[in-house]
N, C-alpha and C positions, 0 to 999 in steps of 0.2 A: 504493500500500500504506500509506504513512504517512498519507495523507488519510483512509483508512478507520479506522485506529486512532485518529487524532485526533478524528474525528467521534463514534466510540463512547464515547471517554472524556468528551467534552463532554456527551453525552446522559446518561451515568452520573452526572456531577456534578449535572445538573438534577434527576434522580430522587432523589438523596440529599438535595438541598436541600429538595425537596417532602416527602420522608419526615420531615424534622425539623419540619414544621409541622402534624402530626396533633394533634387535641385531646388534652389530658392526661387520663388515666384517674383516677378517684377511688378511694379506699380505700387502706389501708396497704400491703398486699402489691402492689397495682397500681402504687403510686407507686415502690416499690423496683424492680419489674420495668421500669418506664418509665425510671427513672434509669439502670439498667444498659443498656437498649437505646439510650438517648440517647448515653451515653458510647461505646458500640460504634459507633454511626453516625458520631460525630465522628472516631473513629480511622480508620474507613474513608474518610471524606471527606479527612482529612489525607493518608492514604496515596495516595489517588487524585490529589490535587493534586500531591504530590511526583512521582509517576510521570508526570503530565501535563507538569510543568515540565521534568523530565529528558529526556523524549522530544522536547520542543520544542527544547531545547538541542542534542540530538544531530542533529535535523533541520536546524537552522541551520548546524551545522558541516559536514554533508554537502553542503548547498547551496553553502556557501562554497568547499568543495574543488572541486566540479564547475565553479563559475563561474571559478575560478582557471585550471584546466587546459583547460576547454572553454568559452571565452567565447561570448556570444551572437553569432549570425550567422557563426560560424566553422565551416567545413566541415572535419571532421577527416580528414586524409589523412596517410600516411607519406611524407615526402620525405627522402632521404638527406643533404640540405643544409639550410641555414637558410632560413627563409621569405623573408627579405629578398633573398637571392640569386635565389630562384625568381621573385619579383616583378620584380626588376631585369632579369633575363635575358629574361623574357617581354616586358617593355616595350621592351627594345632590339631584340629580334627583330622586333617590330611596326614599328619605325622603320627597320630595315636596308633599304637599297635593293638590295643584292646578293642573289644566289641562292646559298645554301650547300647544306647537306644538306636534301633534300626529304623530304616525308612518306613517299614510297615508298623512301627510302634512297638515291636517286640524288643526284649532285652536279652542280649547274649550273655556269656559268662562274665561275671562281675569281678572288678578289682575294688575291694572294699578297704578304704582307709579308715581306721578307728583312731581318732585322736584321744588322748588320755588313755592310751592302750595299756599302761602299766598300773592303772588305778583300780579301784574296787569293781566297777562295772566292766571296765576293759578286760580285766583278767577273767571275770566271769564269762564274758562273751567268748574269749579265747578258749576257755574250757568247754563251753557248749559247742563251739565250732570244731575244735580238734578232738574232743573226747566223747561227745554225745552225738556225733553225726550231723551236726548243724551245717557243715560245709557241703555244698553241692559240687558235682563234677565240673572241672574247668575253672572254678572260682579261685581267686587269690585274695588272701586276707593279710593286711599290713597293720600291725599294732604299733602306733607311733607314741613314743614316750616324750616327756618334757626334757629328758636328758639328751635326746636326739635332736629335738627341734623346739625352740622357744617361740611359741605361736603368738606371743605378744608382739613379736617383730614381723612386720609385713614382708621383709626380705627373706627371712628364714622360712616363713610360711610358703611363699612363692617357690622357694628352692625345694621344699618338701613335695609340693604338687608337681613340679617339674620332674622330680626324681621318681615319684611313684605313679603318676598318671592315673588317678583313681576314676572309676565310673560311678562309684557310690561312696558316701561318707557317713559314718556314725560319729557325731561330734559330741564327745564327752569331756574334752579338756576344759578346765576352768580353775580359777583360784578359788579354793573351797576352804571351809573351816566351820567350826561349831559356833554356838551362840556368842561366847565371850570374845572369840577372835573377831567375829563380825562387828561386835560393838566397839572394839578397839580400832578397827581398820576399815571403816565403811568406805572411805575414799579409795583406798587401794583395791578393794573388791570391785568397786564401780569401774575404775579406769582400766585395770588389767583385764577384766572380763569383757568390757566393751571392745577393747582392742582385739582380744582373742577371737571373739565371735564375729566381728566385722572382717577380720583377716580370713578366717576359714570360709565364711559364706561368700565373700568377694572372690576368693580364689576358686571356689567351687563353681561359681557362675562363669568366671573367665575361662576355666579349663573344661567347660562343658559337662560337668558332673550331672548325671541323670537325676540322682536323688540324694538329699541330705536329711538325716534324722538327728536332730539336736536334743540334748537333754536339759530340761528345765528343772524346777523344784516347786513344791507347794508353797514355798515362801513368796512366790510371785502373786499370790492371791491377796485381796484386800484384808486388812486387819479387822475392819468393821464391816461385817457382811452377814448374810444369812447362811444357814447350814442345812444340808451339805453343799459344799462348793462344787461347781462343775466348770467345764471348759469355757463356757460363755462368760464367766464372771471375772476373768483375769484382770481386765482394765477398768473395773468398776469403782476403784478407790485406791488409796495409798496402802502399800504393804506395811507390815509391822516395822516400827522405827528401828528396831534392833538390827535389821539387816537390809536397810534401804538400798545401799549400794549394790549388793549382790542381787537383790530381787529386781530392781529396775534394769540392771544389765541383762538379766535373764528374760525379762519381759520384752526387751528390744529385739530378741531373736524372733519372737512372734511377729513383731512389726516388720522386721526385715523380710521374713518369709512371705508375708502377705504382699509386701511391695514387689518382691521378685515375681510373684504369681501375677499380680496386676499388670506389671510392666513388661515381663518377659515370658509369662506362661509357665514358669518353673514351679514344680510341685515339691518344694522343700517343706518339711514339716517338723514338728517337735513333740516330745513326750513329756509328761509331768509325773514323775514317780513320787510316791510318798517316802517316808523315812527308810533309807536303804541301809542294809548291813550285810556282812558276810566276810569271807576270807579276803585278804589283801587290802583291807581298809586302812585308814590312817588312825592308829590307836593312841595318838597323842592325847594325854589327859587334859592339857590346858586348851588345846585348839581343835580337838576332834569333835565329831558329832556324838549324840547322846549314847547310842548303843556301843560303839567301839570304846568310848571313854569309860563306860560302866564295866566293860569286859576287862580292860587293862587294870582299872582300880580293884576289881574283885580278885583278879589273878594275884596282884601284889599284896592285897589284904590277907589272902589265904597263905601266900608264901611267907609273909612276914609276921603272921599271927596278930594282925592289928584290926581294929574296927573298919568297916567299909563306910567311907564318907561319900554321901550322895549330895550333889549340889541341887538345891531347890526343894520344893515340898513333895515332889513325886506325884502331884495331882494333874499335871499337864497331860493331855490326851494326844496320842499319836497312832498312825496306821503304819506298821512296819512291814516292809517287803524284802524278802531274801534276794540277794544279788543274783543268784542263779535263776530264780524265777523271772527277775527283771531282764536278764540276758536272753532268756527264751522269748520273752515278749518283744524285745528289741529286734530280734530276727524276724518275727512275724510282722512288725511294723515296716521294716525295711523291704520285705518281700510282698506284703499284701495290703497294707494300709495306704490308701491313695488320696487322702484328704490333706489339704494345707493346714486346716484347723488342728490344733493340738489335741492330744488324747491323754487322759489320766490313766496311769498304770498303777493300780493299787488293789489291795485286798478290799473287801466290802466294808461298809460302815459298821456292820455287826462285829467286825474283827478289830475295831479300835480298842486300844489298851491305854492304861495310864502308864506313866514312867515307872511307878511303883510295881506294876505288873511286869514290866521289863526287868527291873531289878530282881524281882523274885525268880524270874526265869533264868537269869545269869547266875544268881546265887545257887540255884538248884543244879545247873549244868556243871559248875565247878565243885559242887559239894561243900560250899563255904558254910561254916557253922558259927562264925563270929557275929558280933553286933553290927547292925546296920543303922547309921545315923544320918538323918536328913538335915542338911544345913539350909534352913529357910531364909538365911540372910542373902543367899544367892538367888538370882533371877530364875524364874521358870520359863522365861521367854513367852511366846504366844501360847496361851493356855489351850486353845482348841483350833484346829484347822481341818475338820472332818471333810473328806473328799468323797464324791460319788464316783463309783466305777461303772455306772449304768451304761455309758457309751462303750466301754471295753466289753462288758457282758453282752451287749447287743451283737458285737462281732464274734466274741469267743465265750459263749455261754457255758462251755464245758471245761474251761481252763482250770487246772488244779494247782492251787498254791501250796507250797510246802508248809506243813503245820508249824506254827511259830516256835514251839518248844524244841522241835526237831532241828529247825534251822539255827536256833540259838546254840544248841548242843554242838552241832557240826562246826559252827563258827568258833566257839570257845575251845573245842578240841584242836582246831587248826592253829589258833593263836598260841596255845600252850606248846604245841609241837614246833612252831616256827617263831618262838618268842625272840630269839637273837636276831633274826633277819627281818622281822615284821616292822613296818613303819610305825614309829612312835616318838 
């Protein structure tokens, strides 16, 4: 269109130029008429030149605009992410030796990276995979420890993903601790866990990981709420102030997962276990969770012939889940659970116990006969956080949890047998 206008203006200029070269007429009146016509032609010529120049300037601006936003040899498509990510992902997919999600939507043999692989749940998953037949043909399982990779560092996290090239990730790694450590180090729990979670989820996205299952905690739920709590209530209020940093950092995993699904269609999810315990836990008395702390205290009290000192009144209510049961459920979530929304992994409400019930079970498992003293000057933490496992039971109505006392006995026996090497 602009080419046609430009051509017609150019022809018009040539005609006006020729018109100004006609022979001058003779005679007085003719000279006056000629002068008038000549002036009129000059004005028309000036106006045409101005229009010609203005249109050329407009045309130049339009060309500059299109060249900026639509450069040459650029195929204009809409992608919900930046072009660099698209190019990097496609290059990595071409280089990947494993089979992840196929063109028909099926998933080939998995390469599963388990962060926090040397911790309580990581070691339980390793046992289920290696000793209970949880591993399927062709699969590769990598259990990543904090000694191997510091996931707080983006550079080290990237290096781990470059090295292992996972198709699936079970994300367990976290800075964790019991009630009193959380109260002392809320900021550290917030910052370190936010960095760890963002690095793992970001690298999973960038390296084309098909599925990520992250581990949350019931501390993510509001302190002031109705019971039983369920998966829809996570963001309905502030968590208990004793572990604000850890709770909010864990909540952000759910926010991150939902954003990844909304923007990229990735179905990364999370699970919310209740109070975990089992072999390979952190049995530090000062900084550990309630069950491993009780186990270590009771072991020492029996060995040294001293009273057992329990922090708090013992009336706080908890739902305890054995780490091996949790590991079996993690494998089910990885293979079968296809929702982005989190799912609570827990025993039923009817199996909720007081801390005193847990103390009695540990005392029985060790055969401790000494005095038990409850130090009520110490905090009980959140008194109640009863969780509903209705969603889990909808999917797995027949799943059998290990009886609590049996699980406690197995854990206490493992701790006694591995006292020198256990974390504490």
